TIMI-2910 file (N, C-alpha, C, CB; in pm, 1 decimal, decimal comma, always signed):
<rs>
+----------+----------+----------+----------+----------+----------+----------+----------+----------+----------+----------+----------+------+
!      n_x !      n_y !      n_z !     ca_x !     ca_y !     ca_z !      c_x !      c_y !      c_z !     cb_x !     cb_y !     cb_z ! resn !
+----------+----------+----------+----------+----------+----------+----------+----------+----------+----------+----------+----------+------+
!    +68,3 !   -117,2 !    +13,3 !    -13,5 !     +7,6 !     +9,8 !   +114,7 !   +122,3 !     +3,0 !   -126,7 !    +22,2 !   +159,4 !  Met !
!    +68,4 !   +244,2 !    -52,4 !   +124,6 !   +325,3 !    -93,3 !   +110,3 !   +441,8 !     +1,6 !    +91,7 !   +336,0 !   -212,8 !  Ser !
!   +189,0 !   +502,0 !    +46,6 !   +179,6 !   +625,9 !   +133,1 !   +101,1 !   +718,6 !    +71,8 !   +307,8 !   +689,1 !   +163,9 !  Ser !
!    +26,8 !   +836,4 !   +119,6 !    -83,5 !   +909,6 !    +58,1 !    +50,0 !  +1062,2 !    +48,0 !   -268,8 !   +922,9 !   +183,8 !  Pro !
!   +154,8 !  +1078,8 !   +112,9 !   +214,7 !  +1169,4 !    +45,5 !   +312,5 !  +1132,6 !    -83,7 !   +278,3 !  +1234,1 !   +141,4 !  Ser !
!   +310,7 !  +1007,8 !   -114,2 !   +400,7 !   +937,0 !   -239,9 !   +313,4 !   +938,3 !   -329,8 !   +460,9 !   +785,0 !   -227,4 !  Lys !
!   +379,9 !   +974,1 !   -445,1 !   +292,9 !  +1011,2 !   -595,5 !   +260,4 !   +862,8 !   -628,2 !   +398,0 !  +1100,6 !   -745,4 !  Glu !
!   +156,1 !   +863,6 !   -735,7 !   +131,3 !   +724,4 !   -784,5 !   +218,4 !   +708,3 !   -916,2 !    -32,1 !   +697,8 !   -814,0 !  Arg !
!   +258,5 !   +592,7 !   -948,4 !   +363,3 !   +548,8 !  -1059,8 !   +260,6 !   +562,6 !  -1164,1 !   +442,7 !   +385,9 !  -1048,9 !  Glu !
!   +288,0 !   +606,4 !  -1277,4 !   +179,0 !   +624,9 !  -1421,1 !   +190,0 !   +507,3 !  -1452,5 !   +213,0 !   +728,1 !  -1559,2 !  Pro !
!    +61,3 !   +451,1 !  -1481,3 !    +31,9 !   +334,7 !  -1537,8 !    +65,3 !   +296,6 !  -1664,5 !    -76,3 !   +321,9 !  -1530,6 !  Glu !
!    +95,4 !   +193,0 !  -1717,9 !   +179,7 !   +153,0 !  -1843,9 !    +50,2 !   +157,6 !  -1922,6 !   +275,8 !     -6,0 !  -1844,9 !  Gln !
!   +106,3 !   +218,7 !  -2031,4 !     -7,3 !   +230,0 !  -2161,0 !    +52,2 !   +173,4 !  -2293,0 !    -52,6 !   +399,3 !  -2196,8 !  Glu !
!    -52,6 !   +101,1 !  -2353,6 !    -50,3 !    +26,6 !  -2448,1 !   -137,6 !   +100,5 !  -2562,9 !    -92,3 !   -105,5 !  -2403,0 !  Phe !
!   -233,3 !   +142,2 !  -2541,4 !   -308,5 !   +222,7 !  -2635,3 !   -312,3 !   +309,7 !  -2644,7 !   -392,3 !   +223,4 !  -2647,3 !  Phe !
!   -360,9 !   +449,7 !  -2716,9 !   -371,4 !   +581,6 !  -2708,5 !   -484,6 !   +587,7 !  -2646,7 !   -363,3 !   +655,0 !  -2823,8 !  Ala !
!   -604,6 !   +500,5 !  -2627,4 !   -691,1 !   +540,0 !  -2547,6 !   -684,1 !   +451,7 !  -2445,8 !   -808,5 !   +555,6 !  -2600,2 !  Asp !
!   -664,8 !   +550,8 !  -2313,7 !   -664,1 !   +456,9 !  -2190,2 !   -798,4 !   +351,0 !  -2150,0 !   -645,2 !   +557,6 !  -2067,9 !  Pro !
!   -882,6 !   +409,2 !  -2210,3 !  -1019,3 !   +303,0 !  -2157,8 !   -971,7 !   +190,7 !  -2231,8 !  -1202,8 !   +347,7 !  -2206,9 !  Ala !
!   -914,9 !   +180,9 !  -2349,3 !   -901,4 !    +29,7 !  -2384,1 !   -797,5 !    -31,8 !  -2314,6 !   -876,3 !     +3,6 !  -2528,1 !  Ile !
!   -697,5 !    +10,0 !  -2258,5 !   -579,6 !    -46,6 !  -2123,6 !   -675,6 !   -122,0 !  -2061,6 !   -499,6 !    +80,0 !  -1997,1 !  Asp !
!   -763,9 !    -39,4 !  -1994,7 !   -843,7 !    -62,1 !  -1874,4 !   -950,7 !   -184,4 !  -1927,2 !   -924,0 !    +90,7 !  -1820,3 !  Arg !
!   -993,4 !   -165,5 !  -2036,6 !  -1081,2 !   -274,5 !  -2098,6 !  -1009,4 !   -413,0 !  -2103,8 !  -1123,3 !   -232,8 !  -2247,4 !  Leu !
!   -876,1 !   -391,3 !  -2144,1 !   -820,1 !   -533,1 !  -2172,1 !   -765,0 !   -594,5 !  -2046,6 !   -704,4 !   -530,6 !  -2281,4 !  Met !
!   -730,2 !   -492,3 !  -1915,1 !   -742,6 !   -571,7 !  -1788,9 !   -854,0 !   -642,7 !  -1747,6 !   -722,4 !   -499,6 !  -1693,2 !  Gly !
!   -956,1 !   -556,3 !  -1776,4 !  -1084,3 !   -641,1 !  -1723,0 !  -1098,5 !   -760,2 !  -1814,5 !  -1231,7 !   -552,2 !  -1725,0 !  Phe !
!  -1090,4 !   -759,0 !  -1921,9 !  -1089,3 !   -890,7 !  -2005,4 !   -997,7 !   -997,6 !  -1930,2 !  -1028,4 !   -862,7 !  -2163,2 !  Val !
!   -879,8 !   -938,2 !  -1919,8 !   -777,1 !  -1053,7 !  -1862,5 !   -806,1 !  -1098,5 !  -1689,0 !   -601,2 !   -981,6 !  -1877,5 !  Tyr !
!   -877,2 !  -1021,8 !  -1615,3 !   -933,4 !  -1061,5 !  -1504,4 !  -1017,3 !  -1115,9 !  -1513,2 !   -957,1 !   -997,6 !  -1435,0 !  Ala !
!  -1149,3 !  -1110,0 !  -1609,9 !  -1250,7 !  -1203,9 !  -1613,9 !  -1201,1 !  -1350,5 !  -1702,2 !  -1379,9 !  -1124,7 !  -1682,2 !  Leu !
!  -1100,1 !  -1343,2 !  -1761,6 !  -1068,8 !  -1479,6 !  -1825,9 !   -996,2 !  -1533,0 !  -1725,9 !   -990,8 !  -1482,9 !  -1964,4 !  Ser !
!   -933,0 !  -1485,9 !  -1650,6 !   -883,4 !  -1557,4 !  -1506,1 !   -964,5 !  -1624,0 !  -1412,6 !   -828,5 !  -1466,7 !  -1421,6 !  Ala !
!  -1070,6 !  -1513,4 !  -1428,4 !  -1216,2 !  -1619,7 !  -1328,1 !  -1257,2 !  -1713,8 !  -1393,8 !  -1372,7 !  -1549,3 !  -1290,1 !  Glu !
!  -1284,4 !  -1734,0 !  -1512,6 !  -1344,1 !  -1837,6 !  -1636,2 !  -1249,1 !  -1952,6 !  -1581,5 !  -1313,6 !  -1784,8 !  -1833,3 !  Val !
!  -1115,6 !  -1913,3 !  -1605,1 !  -1005,5 !  -2051,3 !  -1593,7 !  -1026,7 !  -2106,9 !  -1451,7 !   -821,1 !  -2007,0 !  -1611,4 !  Tyr !
!  -1067,7 !  -1980,6 !  -1325,1 !  -1082,0 !  -2058,3 !  -1181,6 !  -1222,4 !  -2168,4 !  -1173,8 !  -1102,6 !  -1926,1 !  -1049,9 !  Val !
!  -1298,7 !  -2102,9 !  -1270,6 !  -1402,0 !  -2168,5 !  -1248,4 !  -1402,0 !  -2306,2 !  -1304,1 !  -1499,8 !  -2097,7 !  -1288,5 !  Leu !
!  -1373,4 !  -2305,2 !  -1444,9 !  -1343,4 !  -2418,6 !  -1529,1 !  -1251,4 !  -2549,8 !  -1438,3 !  -1251,7 !  -2351,1 !  -1664,2 !  Arg !
!  -1122,4 !  -2465,5 !  -1326,2 !  -1052,5 !  -2571,0 !  -1283,7 !  -1104,0 !  -2618,7 !  -1159,3 !   -920,3 !  -2541,6 !  -1275,7 !  Asp !
!  -1208,4 !  -2528,0 !  -1106,8 !  -1272,0 !  -2589,5 !  -1022,3 !  -1401,5 !  -2701,3 !  -1034,1 !  -1297,5 !  -2495,8 !   -962,9 !  Arg !
!  -1452,5 !  -2671,4 !  -1156,1 !  -1556,7 !  -2741,9 !  -1192,8 !  -1475,5 !  -2889,2 !  -1210,6 !  -1635,6 !  -2674,1 !  -1326,7 !  Leu !
!  -1366,4 !  -2902,1 !  -1265,5 !  -1311,5 !  -3038,6 !  -1335,8 !  -1241,7 !  -3104,4 !  -1174,3 !  -1162,7 !  -3000,2 !  -1497,6 !  Ala !
!  -1186,7 !  -3018,2 !  -1114,2 !  -1176,7 !  -3081,0 !   -950,4 !  -1320,5 !  -3142,4 !   -917,5 !  -1139,9 !  -2944,3 !   -819,1 !  Arg !
!  -1426,7 !  -3082,8 !   -899,8 !  -1528,2 !  -3119,6 !   -842,1 !  -1585,4 !  -3241,3 !   -917,0 !  -1611,8 !  -3011,1 !   -828,5 !  Leu !
!  -1576,1 !  -3231,3 !  -1049,3 !  -1599,6 !  -3363,8 !  -1148,1 !  -1522,4 !  -3466,8 !  -1081,4 !  -1543,9 !  -3348,0 !  -1313,9 !  Glu !
!  -1408,7 !  -3442,4 !  -1096,4 !  -1303,9 !  -3558,2 !  -1006,9 !  -1353,9 !  -3620,5 !   -872,8 !  -1159,4 !  -3482,3 !   -956,9 !  Gly !
!  -1350,2 !  -3514,3 !   -802,6 !  -1409,5 !  -3571,1 !   -659,0 !  -1525,2 !  -3613,0 !   -667,8 !  -1418,6 !  -3480,9 !   -548,9 !  Ala !
!  -1655,3 !  -3616,2 !   -723,4 !  -1761,5 !  -3684,4 !   -694,7 !  -1732,3 !  -3817,1 !   -783,0 !  -1894,8 !  -3601,7 !   -724,4 !  Leu !
!  -1650,9 !  -3825,8 !   -915,9 !  -1607,4 !  -3936,8 !   -963,9 !  -1539,3 !  -4048,1 !   -880,4 !  -1534,4 !  -3899,4 !  -1052,0 !  Thr !
!  -1429,7 !  -3976,2 !   -821,4 !  -1323,3 !  -4048,3 !   -757,7 !  -1470,1 !  -4126,6 !   -607,9 !  -1149,5 !  -3899,7 !   -692,3 !  Ser !
!  -1539,6 !  -4033,3 !   -558,7 !  -1662,0 !  -4090,0 !   -436,6 !  -1731,6 !  -4214,3 !   -476,3 !  -1795,4 !  -3977,1 !   -411,5 !  Ala !
!  -1750,3 !  -4202,0 !   -650,5 !  -1841,3 !  -4305,1 !   -644,6 !  -1978,3 !  -4243,7 !   -674,0 !  -1834,4 !  -4376,6 !   -510,4 !  Gly !
!  -1975,7 !  -4091,7 !   -697,2 !  -2132,7 !  -4045,5 !   -666,3 !  -2126,5 !  -3982,8 !   -810,9 !  -2175,0 !  -3922,1 !   -511,6 !  Ala !
!  -2021,0 !  -4008,3 !   -913,6 !  -2056,9 !  -3934,8 !  -1056,2 !  -1998,6 !  -4064,6 !  -1152,7 !  -1959,6 !  -3754,2 !  -1087,2 !  Leu !
!  -2035,5 !  -4131,1 !  -1213,7 !  -1966,3 !  -4173,7 !  -1368,2 !  -1886,4 !  -4106,4 !  -1432,8 !  -2046,9 !  -4188,5 !  -1468,0 !  Lys !
!  -1764,2 !  -4178,6 !  -1471,9 !  -1666,0 !  -4102,9 !  -1578,2 !  -1770,3 !  -4077,9 !  -1736,7 !  -1499,5 !  -4228,6 !  -1613,3 !  Thr !
!  -1779,2 !  -3956,4 !  -1747,4 !  -1811,3 !  -3921,3 !  -1894,0 !  -1968,2 !  -3876,3 !  -1849,8 !  -1792,2 !  -4068,1 !  -2024,9 !  Gly !
!  -2011,1 !  -3901,2 !  -1728,0 !  -2162,6 !  -3889,1 !  -1728,9 !  -2215,3 !  -3718,1 !  -1715,1 !  -2222,0 !  -3987,1 !  -1589,8 !  Ala !
!  -2118,0 !  -3632,7 !  -1723,0 !  -2133,5 !  -3485,8 !  -1743,8 !  -2158,7 !  -3462,7 !  -1877,9 !  -2016,8 !  -3405,8 !  -1702,5 !  Thr !
!  -2079,1 !  -3522,1 !  -1979,3 !  -2101,2 !  -3501,8 !  -2111,1 !  -2211,7 !  -3635,1 !  -2155,4 !  -1946,4 !  -3497,2 !  -2192,3 !  Glu !
!  -2217,7 !  -3736,4 !  -2106,3 !  -2367,5 !  -3803,4 !  -2168,7 !  -2507,6 !  -3727,3 !  -2103,2 !  -2379,0 !  -3990,6 !  -2118,4 !  Ala !
!  -2477,0 !  -3637,2 !  -2038,8 !  -2603,3 !  -3610,6 !  -1927,1 !  -2689,1 !  -3559,2 !  -2062,6 !  -2574,1 !  -3467,7 !  -1765,8 !  Phe !
!  -2805,6 !  -3594,4 !  -2067,1 !  -2926,5 !  -3490,4 !  -2185,5 !  -3040,2 !  -3438,1 !  -2100,2 !  -3021,4 !  -3598,0 !  -2330,9 !  Gln !
!  -3035,3 !  -3323,5 !  -2131,2 !  -3154,6 !  -3232,3 !  -2071,4 !  -3295,6 !  -3267,5 !  -2140,6 !  -3121,6 !  -3064,2 !  -2099,5 !  Arg !
!  -3388,5 !  -3253,8 !  -2037,4 !  -3487,1 !  -3242,3 !  -2061,4 !  -3558,6 !  -3172,3 !  -2172,2 !  -3506,9 !  -3219,9 !  -1979,7 !  Thr !
!  -3693,2 !  -3132,8 !  -2270,7 !  -3690,1 !  -3051,5 !  -2337,1 !  -3732,0 !  -2914,6 !  -2273,3 !  -3748,8 !  -3094,4 !  -2431,7 !  Pro !
!  -3797,9 !  -2961,4 !  -2128,8 !  -3806,0 !  -2821,8 !  -2058,4 !  -3669,2 !  -2766,0 !  -1971,3 !  -3932,5 !  -2832,8 !  -1951,7 !  Glu !
!  -3563,3 !  -2868,7 !  -1937,8 !  -3465,7 !  -2804,0 !  -1927,1 !  -3406,7 !  -2725,8 !  -2027,1 !  -3399,7 !  -2870,1 !  -1889,1 !  Gln !
!  -3389,3 !  -2782,6 !  -2147,9 !  -3341,4 !  -2718,0 !  -2268,3 !  -3414,8 !  -2568,8 !  -2288,7 !  -3371,5 !  -2819,2 !  -2395,1 !  Met !
!  -3545,2 !  -2557,8 !  -2287,1 !  -3583,4 !  -2446,9 !  -2286,9 !  -3568,6 !  -2356,2 !  -2187,8 !  -3677,0 !  -2455,0 !  -2310,5 !  Ala !
!  -3589,3 !  -2407,7 !  -2055,2 !  -3521,2 !  -2309,6 !  -1940,7 !  -3372,7 !  -2268,6 !  -1971,9 !  -3517,7 !  -2387,6 !  -1790,3 !  Asp !
!  -3287,2 !  -2351,9 !  -2007,1 !  -3153,1 !  -2296,2 !  -2046,1 !  -3133,3 !  -2217,3 !  -2184,0 !  -3060,8 !  -2410,6 !  -2049,0 !  Ala !
!  -3199,9 !  -2197,2 !  -2256,9 !  -3216,9 !  -2106,8 !  -2399,6 !  -3268,4 !  -1999,7 !  -2313,8 !  -3332,8 !  -2164,6 !  -2543,6 !  Ala !
!  -3370,4 !  -1964,4 !  -2241,8 !  -3390,9 !  -1845,4 !  -2188,8 !  -3327,2 !  -1819,4 !  -2093,8 !  -3495,0 !  -1822,8 !  -2162,8 !  Leu !
!  -3237,5 !  -1874,2 !  -2024,8 !  -3117,9 !  -1791,5 !  -1959,4 !  -3010,9 !  -1729,6 !  -2044,2 !  -3043,4 !  -1878,0 !  -1868,0 !  Asp !
!  -2992,5 !  -1831,1 !  -2166,2 !  -2862,5 !  -1767,0 !  -2257,4 !  -2893,9 !  -1643,1 !  -2272,1 !  -2832,0 !  -1825,3 !  -2406,7 !  Arg !
!  -3058,0 !  -1682,0 !  -2324,1 !  -3080,4 !  -1521,7 !  -2385,1 !  -3080,5 !  -1429,6 !  -2331,4 !  -3176,0 !  -1487,5 !  -2436,7 !  Gln !
!  -3118,1 !  -1437,0 !  -2223,8 !  -3121,0 !  -1331,4 !  -2106,4 !  -2957,8 !  -1299,7 !  -2084,3 !  -3202,8 !  -1400,6 !  -1950,7 !  Ser !
!  -2850,0 !  -1368,8 !  -2058,6 !  -2759,9 !  -1323,5 !  -2053,0 !  -2680,5 !  -1274,8 !  -2170,6 !  -2719,1 !  -1388,3 !  -1990,9 !  Phe !
!  -2709,0 !  -1323,8 !  -2286,6 !  -2638,2 !  -1240,3 !  -2394,9 !  -2711,3 !  -1102,1 !  -2398,2 !  -2644,1 !  -1315,1 !  -2547,3 !  Val !
!  -2819,9 !  -1068,1 !  -2386,1 !  -2909,5 !   -966,6 !  -2375,9 !  -2853,6 !   -856,8 !  -2287,3 !  -3036,4 !  -1018,0 !  -2327,7 !  Ala !
!  -2809,8 !   -915,7 !  -2164,3 !  -2739,8 !   -817,8 !  -2081,3 !  -2596,3 !   -797,7 !  -2127,7 !  -2741,3 !   -861,4 !  -1935,2 !  Ala !
!  -2567,5 !   -867,7 !  -2185,5 !  -2362,2 !   -816,4 !  -2228,1 !  -2387,2 !   -708,5 !  -2316,5 !  -2232,3 !   -957,6 !  -2340,9 !  Leu !
!  -2489,5 !   -768,3 !  -2424,0 !  -2526,2 !   -688,0 !  -2547,7 !  -2560,2 !   -533,1 !  -2516,1 !  -2655,1 !   -757,4 !  -2617,9 !  Met !
!  -2628,6 !   -552,0 !  -2419,0 !  -2697,4 !   -396,2 !  -2378,7 !  -2565,4 !   -252,6 !  -2357,0 !  -2793,7 !   -425,1 !  -2190,2 !  Glu !
!  -2468,7 !   -372,4 !  -2302,2 !  -2312,9 !   -281,5 !  -2260,1 !  -2297,0 !   -257,4 !  -2388,8 !  -2158,9 !   -363,5 !  -2180,0 !  Asn !
!  -2277,9 !   -329,9 !  -2467,9 !  -2192,9 !   -341,7 !  -2612,9 !  -2241,5 !   -180,8 !  -2684,3 !  -2259,0 !   -511,7 !  -2733,0 !  Ile !
!  -2395,7 !   -246,0 !  -2652,4 !  -2470,4 !   -147,8 !  -2773,1 !  -2519,3 !    +12,3 !  -2706,0 !  -2637,4 !   -242,1 !  -2836,3 !  Met !
!  -2401,0 !    +54,9 !  -2605,3 !  -2406,1 !   +183,3 !  -2529,8 !  -2525,7 !   +192,4 !  -2461,1 !  -2391,7 !   +301,9 !  -2613,2 !  Ala !
!  -2588,0 !   +119,3 !  -2409,9 !  -2720,5 !    +74,1 !  -2348,1 !  -2746,0 !    +77,6 !  -2204,5 !  -2743,0 !    -55,2 !  -2381,2 !  Arg !
!  -2631,1 !   +101,2 !  -2144,1 !  -2596,1 !    +55,1 !  -1996,4 !  -2712,3 !   +180,2 !  -1918,0 !  -2384,5 !    +77,3 !  -1949,0 !  Gln !
!  -2730,5 !    +80,2 !  -1809,4 !  -2814,4 !   +198,5 !  -1747,0 !  -2789,9 !   +185,3 !  -1597,1 !  -2983,5 !   +190,5 !  -1782,2 !  Val !
!  -2747,7 !   +290,7 !  -1513,0 !  -2733,7 !   +278,5 !  -1315,6 !  -2824,6 !   +203,7 !  -1317,0 !  -2762,7 !   +416,4 !  -1190,2 !  Ser !
!  -2803,1 !   +117,3 !  -1233,9 !  -2919,6 !    +32,2 !  -1153,2 !  -3005,1 !   +111,5 !  -1043,2 !  -2847,6 !    -93,5 !  -1070,6 !  Lys !
!  -2968,1 !   +229,3 !   -996,9 !  -3052,6 !   +313,9 !   -947,3 !  -3108,2 !   +420,6 !   -999,3 !  -3014,1 !   +345,9 !   -865,8 !  Gly !
!  -3082,9 !   +459,6 !  -1138,2 !  -3160,8 !   +510,0 !  -1210,1 !  -3303,5 !   +505,7 !  -1252,3 !  -3113,7 !   +500,3 !  -1271,9 !  Ala !
!  -3385,7 !   +571,1 !  -1277,2 !  -3540,4 !   +602,7 !  -1300,7 !  -3544,5 !   +523,7 !  -1425,8 !  -3592,1 !   +775,5 !  -1318,3 !  Ala !
!  -3610,3 !   +409,0 !  -1454,3 !  -3643,5 !   +370,6 !  -1580,4 !  -3686,3 !   +476,1 !  -1671,1 !  -3737,0 !   +277,8 !  -1572,9 !  Pro !
!  -3626,4 !   +412,8 !  -1787,3 !  -3616,7 !   +501,1 !  -1902,8 !  -3481,3 !   +604,1 !  -1894,8 !  -3758,0 !   +587,2 !  -1909,0 !  Gly !
!  -3417,5 !   +596,2 !  -1812,8 !  -3305,4 !   +734,1 !  -1820,7 !  -3152,5 !   +630,6 !  -1829,9 !  -3312,2 !   +869,4 !  -1629,8 !  Ile !
!  -3096,2 !   +681,4 !  -1961,1 !  -2973,7 !   +564,3 !  -1977,3 !  -2884,2 !   +686,2 !  -1942,8 !  -2940,4 !   +464,8 !  -2153,2 !  Glu !
!  -2791,0 !   +555,8 !  -1930,9 !  -2630,3 !   +612,0 !  -1852,9 !  -2600,5 !   +732,0 !  -1975,9 !  -2460,3 !   +450,4 !  -1844,8 !  His !
!  -2553,5 !   +835,5 !  -1947,7 !  -2501,1 !   +931,3 !  -1983,7 !  -2624,0 !  +1003,2 !  -2088,5 !  -2361,4 !   +889,1 !  -2038,0 !  Gly !
!  -2741,9 !  +1008,0 !  -2078,9 !  -2838,2 !  +1048,1 !  -2150,3 !  -2828,0 !  +1192,0 !  -2061,3 !  -2979,0 !   +947,5 !  -2155,8 !  Ala !
!  -2833,8 !  +1279,0 !  -2165,6 !  -2873,5 !  +1407,7 !  -2141,2 !  -3002,6 !  +1493,4 !  -2112,2 !  -2836,0 !  +1446,1 !  -2220,1 !  Lys !
!  -3056,0 !  +1554,6 !  -2004,2 !  -3186,8 !  +1579,9 !  -2003,2 !  -3229,7 !  +1713,8 !  -2048,0 !  -3230,5 !  +1556,2 !  -1882,7 !  Ser !
+----------+----------+----------+----------+----------+----------+----------+----------+----------+----------+----------+----------+------+
</rs>
């Protein structure tokens, strides 16, 4: 932790727009989290298989019911729509009144 009297070191810049550098940092941080989740899922499947609670290949062989497939499709559509709102510059503050877009001028 730096002391209040010490000046902060300048950030490394790779792109002309510092927002792109920050976005890349976000992407890398998110990618690290995805890897952690993948690793934990593999460990969980391994532990369940070792304990006899799950047969090898059971996760890949699992077939969803039509109702589960429909639920998963709705969940996926909702997830993608939420991501796309940010990309399409329609992000809204969670505390904003309905109809007020982020950065909108009154």
